[in-house]
C-alpha positions as CSV (number, residue, x, y, z in Angstrom):
1,W,161.2,226.0,15.4
2,V,160.3,222.6,13.7
3,I,157.1,223.2,15.5
4,V,156.3,226.7,14.0
5,V,157.5,225.8,10.4
6,M,155.2,222.8,10.6
7,D,152.3,224.5,11.9
8,Q,152.6,227.4,9.0
9,L,153.0,224.4,6.2
10,I,149.3,223.2,7.7
11,K,147.7,226.8,7.8
12,D,149.0,226.9,4.2
13,A,148.2,223.7,3.1
14,L,144.5,224.3,4.6
15,S,144.1,227.9,4.1
16,I,143.4,228.4,7.4
17,K,144.4,231.3,9.9
18,N,144.2,229.6,13.2
19,L,146.0,226.7,14.4
20,R,147.3,225.1,17.9
21,N,149.2,222.1,18.7
22,L,147.2,219.9,21.1
23,G,150.9,217.9,21.8
24,F,151.9,214.7,20.7
25,A,148.9,211.5,19.9
26,G,150.9,208.6,19.6
27,S,153.3,206.8,17.3
28,G,153.4,203.5,15.3
29,C,156.6,201.4,13.8
30,I,157.1,203.9,11.2
31,N,155.4,207.4,12.2
32,E,154.8,210.4,14.5
33,G,151.7,211.7,15.0
34,E,150.0,215.0,16.5
35,K,146.6,216.5,17.0
36,Y,145.5,220.1,15.8
37,D,142.6,222.4,16.8
38,S,141.8,224.4,13.9
39,E,139.0,226.4,12.9
40,K,138.0,223.8,10.5
41,G,137.9,221.4,13.7
42,K,140.1,219.1,15.0
43,L,143.0,217.5,13.2
44,F,145.3,214.4,12.8
45,V,149.2,215.0,11.1
46,K,151.4,212.1,10.8
47,R,155.1,212.9,10.1
48,N,157.8,210.8,8.5
49,S,161.2,211.6,7.7
50,K,162.2,209.2,5.8
51,S,163.0,209.8,2.1
52,G,159.8,208.2,0.9
53,A,157.7,209.6,3.2
54,K,155.6,212.1,0.5
55,A,154.9,209.0,-1.8
56,M,154.0,206.8,1.1
57,F,151.6,209.5,2.3
58,E,150.5,210.0,-1.1
59,G,149.4,206.6,-1.4
60,E,147.5,206.6,1.7
61,F,145.6,210.3,0.9
62,A,144.7,208.1,-2.4
63,S,143.6,205.0,-0.5
64,L,141.2,206.9,2.3
65,K,139.7,208.7,-0.6
66,A,138.5,206.0,-2.3
67,I,137.4,204.1,0.4
68,A,135.6,207.1,1.6
69,E,133.9,207.2,-2.1
70,T,132.2,203.7,-1.4
71,N,130.3,205.5,1.1
72,T,130.5,202.3,2.7
73,V,132.5,202.4,5.8
74,N,134.2,205.5,8.3
75,V,137.8,206.6,7.3
76,P,139.4,209.7,8.5
77,S,139.0,212.7,5.8
78,P,142.3,213.0,4.1
79,L,143.2,216.6,3.8
80,A,146.6,217.0,2.5
81,V,149.7,215.4,2.3
82,I,152.6,218.5,3.1
83,D,156.1,218.1,1.2
84,R,158.8,219.0,4.4
85,G,161.9,218.2,1.7
86,P,164.6,217.0,3.4
87,S,162.6,216.8,6.9
88,G,160.3,214.1,4.8
89,A,156.5,214.8,4.6
90,A,153.4,214.9,6.8
91,L,149.7,213.6,5.8
92,V,146.6,215.6,7.4
93,M,143.8,214.3,8.3
94,S,140.5,214.9,10.1
95,W,140.4,214.1,13.5
96,L,138.0,211.4,15.2
97,D,137.6,210.0,18.7
98,M,138.7,207.0,18.3
99,K,138.5,203.5,20.7
100,N,139.1,200.3,20.7
101,L,136.6,198.4,18.2
102,T,134.3,196.4,20.3
103,K,130.7,196.8,19.7
104,Y,131.5,197.4,16.3
105,Q,132.4,194.1,15.0
106,S,129.6,192.9,13.4
107,K,128.8,196.1,11.7
108,L,132.7,196.3,10.6
109,G,132.0,193.0,8.7
110,K,129.2,193.9,7.1
111,Q,130.5,197.2,6.2
112,L,133.7,195.8,4.9
113,A,132.1,193.6,2.3
114,D,129.9,196.2,1.2
115,M,133.1,198.4,0.1
116,H,134.1,194.9,-1.2
117,L,131.1,194.6,-3.7
118,A,131.0,198.6,-4.4
119,N,132.9,198.3,-7.4
120,K,131.4,195.0,-8.7
121,S,128.0,197.0,-8.1
122,L,129.1,199.6,-10.4
123,L,130.4,197.0,-13.2
124,D,127.2,195.2,-12.9
125,K,125.0,198.1,-13.8
126,S,127.6,199.1,-17.1
127,S,127.1,196.0,-18.3
128,D,123.3,196.4,-18.0
129,N,121.9,197.2,-21.5
130,S,119.6,199.9,-20.6
131,T,121.3,203.6,-19.5
132,V,119.0,204.3,-17.0
133,G,120.6,203.5,-13.7
134,K,123.9,203.8,-15.5
135,P,126.6,204.6,-12.5
136,C,128.5,208.4,-12.6
137,V,131.7,206.9,-11.8
138,T,133.2,204.8,-13.8
139,P,134.0,201.0,-12.5
140,V,137.3,199.6,-12.3
141,V,137.7,196.8,-14.4
142,Q,141.6,195.9,-13.6
143,F,143.6,194.5,-11.2
144,G,146.1,197.5,-9.4
145,F,145.7,200.8,-8.4
146,H,146.3,204.4,-9.6
147,N,148.9,205.1,-6.9
148,T,151.7,203.4,-5.5
149,T,151.0,202.8,-1.7
150,C,153.4,201.5,1.0
151,C,152.4,198.5,3.1
152,G,154.4,199.4,6.2
153,Y,157.5,201.6,4.6
154,L,157.7,199.4,1.3
155,P,156.3,200.8,-2.0
156,Q,153.8,198.0,-3.9
157,D,153.5,197.5,-7.3
158,N,150.5,198.7,-8.1
159,S,150.5,198.8,-11.9
160,W,147.6,197.5,-13.5
161,K,147.5,194.1,-14.9
162,D,144.1,192.0,-16.1
163,D,144.1,188.9,-14.5
164,W,144.2,188.6,-10.9
165,V,146.1,184.9,-10.3
166,E,149.0,187.1,-12.6
167,F,148.7,190.0,-10.5
168,Y,149.0,188.2,-7.1
169,A,151.8,186.2,-8.1
170,Q,153.9,189.1,-9.9
171,N,153.1,192.0,-8.0
172,K,152.2,190.6,-4.9
173,L,154.4,187.4,-4.0
174,Q,156.9,187.8,-6.4
175,Q,158.0,191.1,-5.6
176,Q,158.6,190.6,-1.7
177,I,160.6,187.1,-2.5
178,S,162.7,189.6,-5.3
179,M,163.3,191.9,-2.0
180,L,164.6,188.9,0.1
181,E,166.6,187.2,-2.6
182,K,168.7,191.2,-2.6
183,E,168.6,191.1,0.9
184,H,169.2,187.7,2.2
185,G,169.6,184.7,-0.6
186,D,167.4,182.9,1.0
187,R,168.0,179.4,-0.7
188,E,165.3,177.7,0.5
189,A,162.7,180.2,0.3
190,L,163.8,181.2,-3.5
191,N,163.7,177.5,-3.9
192,L,159.8,176.7,-2.6
193,W,158.4,180.1,-4.3
194,S,159.9,178.4,-7.5
195,E,157.7,175.7,-6.7
196,L,154.6,177.6,-5.3
197,S,154.6,180.0,-8.3
198,L,153.5,177.3,-10.5
199,K,151.1,176.0,-8.4
200,I,148.9,179.2,-7.5
201,P,146.4,178.9,-10.5
202,T,145.2,175.6,-8.6
203,F,143.4,177.7,-6.1
204,F,141.1,179.5,-8.1
205,K,140.0,176.8,-10.3
206,D,135.9,177.9,-10.9
207,V,136.3,180.8,-8.2
208,E,135.1,184.5,-9.8
209,V,137.6,186.9,-9.2
210,F,135.9,190.7,-9.4
211,P,138.1,193.9,-9.1
212,S,137.2,194.9,-5.2
213,L,138.6,197.8,-3.7
214,L,141.0,196.4,-0.3
215,H,142.1,198.2,2.5
216,G,145.6,196.4,2.1
217,D,146.5,196.4,5.5
218,L,143.2,195.6,7.6
219,W,145.3,194.1,11.0
220,G,143.6,195.0,14.4
221,G,145.8,197.9,15.2
222,N,143.9,199.4,11.9
223,A,140.4,199.5,13.0
224,A,138.7,200.7,15.9
225,E,135.3,202.8,16.5
226,I,133.3,206.5,17.1
227,D,130.3,206.6,18.5
228,D,128.0,205.2,15.6
229,G,130.3,203.2,13.7
230,P,133.5,201.2,13.0
231,V,136.4,202.9,11.4
232,I,139.5,202.1,9.6
233,Y,143.0,203.7,8.8
234,D,146.1,203.2,7.8
235,P,145.1,201.8,4.3
236,A,147.1,200.8,1.6
237,S,144.6,199.9,-1.6
238,F,144.2,198.2,-4.4
239,Y,141.6,196.9,-6.4
240,G,142.4,192.9,-5.6
241,H,140.5,189.8,-4.9
242,H,138.0,190.5,-1.5
243,E,139.4,187.5,0.2
244,F,142.9,189.3,0.5
245,D,141.7,192.0,3.3
246,L,140.4,189.0,5.6
247,A,144.6,187.6,5.7
248,I,146.4,190.1,7.8
249,A,142.9,190.5,9.9
250,D,143.3,186.8,11.1
251,M,147.0,186.8,12.0
252,F,147.5,189.3,14.7
253,G,144.1,189.2,16.3
254,G,141.6,192.0,17.0
255,F,138.6,190.7,15.3
256,G,135.9,188.1,16.6
257,N,133.4,185.9,15.2
258,S,131.1,188.5,14.9
259,F,133.2,190.0,12.1
260,Y,133.5,187.0,10.2
261,D,129.7,185.9,10.5
262,S,128.7,189.1,9.7
263,Y,130.9,189.5,6.5
264,H,130.5,186.0,5.3
265,S,127.0,186.5,5.8
266,V,127.5,189.3,3.1
267,I,129.9,187.1,0.8
268,P,130.2,183.8,1.0
269,K,133.2,181.7,1.0
270,Q,133.8,179.8,-2.1
271,A,135.9,176.8,-3.1
272,L,139.2,176.0,-1.2
273,F,138.8,179.3,0.6
274,S,141.0,178.2,3.3
275,S,144.2,177.6,0.6
276,R,143.8,181.0,-0.8
277,H,143.7,182.5,3.1
278,N,147.0,180.6,3.3
279,L,148.1,181.9,-0.1
280,Y,147.1,185.8,1.0
281,Q,148.7,185.5,4.6
282,L,151.8,184.6,2.9
283,F,152.4,187.8,1.2
284,H,152.3,189.4,5.1
285,Y,154.6,187.0,6.2
286,L,156.9,187.8,3.3
287,N,156.3,191.7,3.9
288,H,157.1,191.8,7.8
289,W,160.2,189.4,7.6
290,N,161.4,192.3,4.4
291,H,160.2,194.7,7.3
292,F,161.9,193.6,11.0
293,G,164.1,190.8,9.6
294,G,164.6,186.8,10.4
295,G,161.8,186.5,12.9
296,Y,159.2,186.0,10.1
297,R,160.9,183.8,8.2
298,G,159.9,180.5,9.8
299,Q,156.6,181.2,9.7
300,S,156.6,182.4,6.1
301,I,158.8,178.9,5.1
302,S,156.2,176.9,7.1
303,I,153.3,178.7,5.0
304,M,155.3,178.0,1.5
305,K,155.4,174.0,2.4
306,K,151.9,173.9,3.7
307,L,150.8,175.3,0.2
308,L,152.8,172.6,-1.2
309,K,151.5,170.1,0.1
C-alpha cells in the first residue's frame, strides 16, 4: 500500500502516467533510495521518514539546482520534492548510471575549481563599467544561501553575512559548538573554542575571499563518474570560501593527487592554506561528533589544539 501511494505521489508531482518501480537502489546513513522507470526516463527517489525530511530535501533540491546552473560539473537533475505528511518526504531526481570515480579525478578537480569561480566571473563582469557582456544572472555578494541545507541531517544556518570570517565562525563553527554544549556539555571543547574563536581572523591575513558556490559535503562518497565525466551529488550548498570544499575531501579518502593538482592549477593555494584546511576540517569533525557521538571527540579536540599552537 505504501509503495502504491508513493507511486501515485510521484506521478502527480511529475505529471506522468506510466511509472514502474525497479526496486531498492541503495541507502546511506540517512536516506533510502529506489529506482523507477517512466516516460520521462529513469528516476532516482530518495525517501526519509524523519520530521525534518521535507526541509532537508528542499535544501538539497536548491543545492543541485544552483550547481547545475553554473554549467561546470554534472549533478543529478532535481525534479520534485514530495511531502509525505507524517511519513516524511521524498526527493525525485534523474537517474544517473554512476560508478566509482577513477578515470575522471583530474577532470573533477578542474570542474570543481570552475564551479568555485563561476560566481566570481559574474562579480567581475558586473563590476565592469561597460554594459556589454553584463551577466543575465545576478552575482551573489554575500556568504550564505537562500535555503536551509542539511550537512548530514542537521540543518545549517545559512543566514547571509557580508563577512566570511564572521559567517564561518558564527554560522558554521559556533552552531556546532552550541549543539555540543547542549548535548554533551563538553567543558574542554568549550574552553578551546573560546580561545580559538578569537584567533580565527589571523588565518585570513592577506587572503582574498569571494563568495563561491560550494558543494558543502564533498567527501569521496558524494562523487562518482558516468561515461562522459564526473558527477557530484548529495550537496549541502552555500556561498563561502572555495577552500572549504577541499577539507572533507581530504578526510575520508577517495580523491587522488590528480584531483588536487588539477584543482590548484586553476586556483593556486594562498598563504596559510594548511592552517585554514585544518580550520575547515574542524567543522566536519564537530558535525560528525554531533551526528555520531564521541568517536569524533578526540579528533575535534586535537585539531583545535593544533590550531591554537
